[in-house]
C-alpha positions as CSV (number, residue, x, y, z in Angstrom):
1,M,-60.0,-55.3,83.3
2,G,-59.5,-58.9,84.4
3,D,-57.8,-60.6,87.2
4,R,-54.0,-60.8,87.4
5,I,-53.1,-64.5,87.2
6,T,-49.7,-66.2,86.8
7,V,-49.7,-69.0,84.2
8,V,-47.0,-71.3,83.0
9,L,-47.1,-72.1,79.3
10,K,-45.2,-74.7,77.3
11,T,-42.6,-73.0,75.1
12,E,-44.3,-74.2,71.9
13,N,-47.6,-72.8,72.9
14,A,-46.2,-69.5,73.9
15,E,-44.4,-69.3,70.5
16,K,-47.7,-70.0,68.7
17,L,-49.5,-67.3,70.6
18,R,-46.6,-64.8,69.8
19,N,-47.0,-65.7,66.2
20,I,-50.7,-65.0,66.3
21,Q,-49.9,-61.7,68.1
22,A,-47.3,-60.8,65.5
23,K,-49.9,-61.4,62.6
24,M,-52.5,-59.4,64.5
25,I,-50.0,-56.5,65.0
26,R,-49.2,-56.4,61.3
27,T,-52.9,-56.1,60.4
28,S,-53.9,-53.7,63.1
29,T,-53.4,-50.0,63.7
30,K,-53.7,-50.5,67.5
31,S,-51.4,-52.3,69.9
32,V,-52.2,-56.0,70.6
33,S,-51.2,-57.4,73.9
34,F,-50.2,-60.9,74.6
35,S,-53.0,-61.1,77.2
36,H,-55.5,-60.0,74.5
37,V,-54.3,-62.7,72.2
38,L,-54.4,-65.3,74.9
39,N,-57.9,-64.4,76.0
40,L,-59.2,-64.5,72.3
41,V,-57.7,-68.0,71.9
42,L,-59.1,-69.2,75.2
43,N,-62.5,-67.9,74.4
44,E,-62.6,-69.7,71.1
45,G,-61.3,-72.9,72.7
46,L,-63.7,-72.8,75.6
47,K,-66.7,-72.5,73.2
48,K,-66.2,-76.2,72.6
49,Y,-66.8,-77.1,76.2
50,K,-70.0,-76.7,78.1
51,A,-69.6,-75.8,81.7
């Protein structure tokens, strides 16, 4: 379980994430949360940056 954080997203980014979620729901037998999708996308994006 992660931390509960409030984030404000641009509408177009939220729509893109919802589309990714919808595609994942169609191909999965389990539920797919918006938070799960957001964390997957963030993890992939953050791999490009070295901290």
